[in-house]
C-alpha positions as CSV (number, residue, x, y, z in Angstrom):
1,X,0.0,18.9,-8.5
2,X,-0.3,17.3,-5.0
3,X,-4.1,16.9,-5.4
4,X,-3.6,15.3,-8.8
5,X,-1.1,12.9,-7.4
6,X,-3.5,11.8,-4.6
7,X,-6.5,11.5,-7.0
8,X,-4.4,9.5,-9.5
9,X,-3.3,7.0,-6.8
10,X,-6.8,6.6,-5.5
11,X,-8.1,6.0,-9.1
12,X,-5.5,3.3,-9.7
13,X,-6.0,1.6,-6.3
14,X,-8.5,2.9,-3.8
15,X,-7.6,3.2,-0.1
16,X,-3.9,3.1,-0.8
17,X,-1.9,4.6,2.1
18,X,1.2,6.5,1.4
19,X,3.1,9.5,2.6
20,X,5.0,11.8,0.3
21,X,7.4,14.8,0.6
22,X,7.3,17.8,-1.7
23,X,5.9,17.7,-5.2
24,X,5.7,14.5,-7.2
25,X,6.4,15.7,-10.7
26,X,8.6,13.0,-12.2
27,X,9.7,9.4,-11.8
28,X,12.6,10.3,-9.6
29,X,10.2,12.1,-7.2
30,X,7.9,9.1,-7.3
31,X,10.7,6.7,-6.5
32,X,12.4,8.7,-3.8
33,X,9.7,10.9,-2.2
34,X,6.8,8.5,-1.6
35,X,6.7,6.1,1.4
36,X,4.2,3.3,0.9
37,X,2.5,2.0,4.0
38,X,2.6,-1.8,4.1
39,X,1.4,-2.5,7.6
40,X,2.1,-1.7,11.2
41,X,4.6,-3.2,13.7
42,X,4.0,-4.4,17.2
43,X,4.2,-0.8,18.5
44,X,1.5,0.3,16.0
45,X,4.1,2.2,14.0
46,X,3.7,2.3,10.2
47,X,5.9,0.0,8.2
48,X,6.9,1.8,5.0
49,X,8.9,1.3,1.9
50,X,10.0,3.5,-1.0
51,X,9.3,0.6,-3.4
52,X,5.6,0.6,-4.4
53,X,4.2,-2.8,-3.4
54,X,1.3,-2.5,-5.8
55,X,1.9,-3.6,-9.4
56,X,-1.0,-1.4,-10.7
57,X,0.7,1.7,-9.4
58,X,3.6,2.7,-11.5
59,X,4.9,6.2,-12.4
60,X,3.7,5.7,-16.0
61,X,0.2,4.9,-14.8
62,X,0.1,7.7,-12.2
63,X,1.4,10.2,-14.7
64,X,-1.3,9.1,-17.2
65,X,-4.0,9.6,-14.6
66,X,-2.6,13.0,-13.5
67,X,-2.5,14.2,-17.2
68,X,-6.3,13.4,-17.5
69,X,-7.0,15.8,-14.6
């Protein structure tokens, strides 16, 4: 399932950087277990958010892509 998640994200928006924990099997996992990289701070540490900053990447879109695989 992890591979499908990564492939789906990259199909929807290439070069998207995120970190995730555990399996991403449903919308709750998507909303709570994915950290989206939005930049770096002055110490070169990743700035992350659990809210996806990309309008084209939604759970519905990710799930649809995963189902195709």
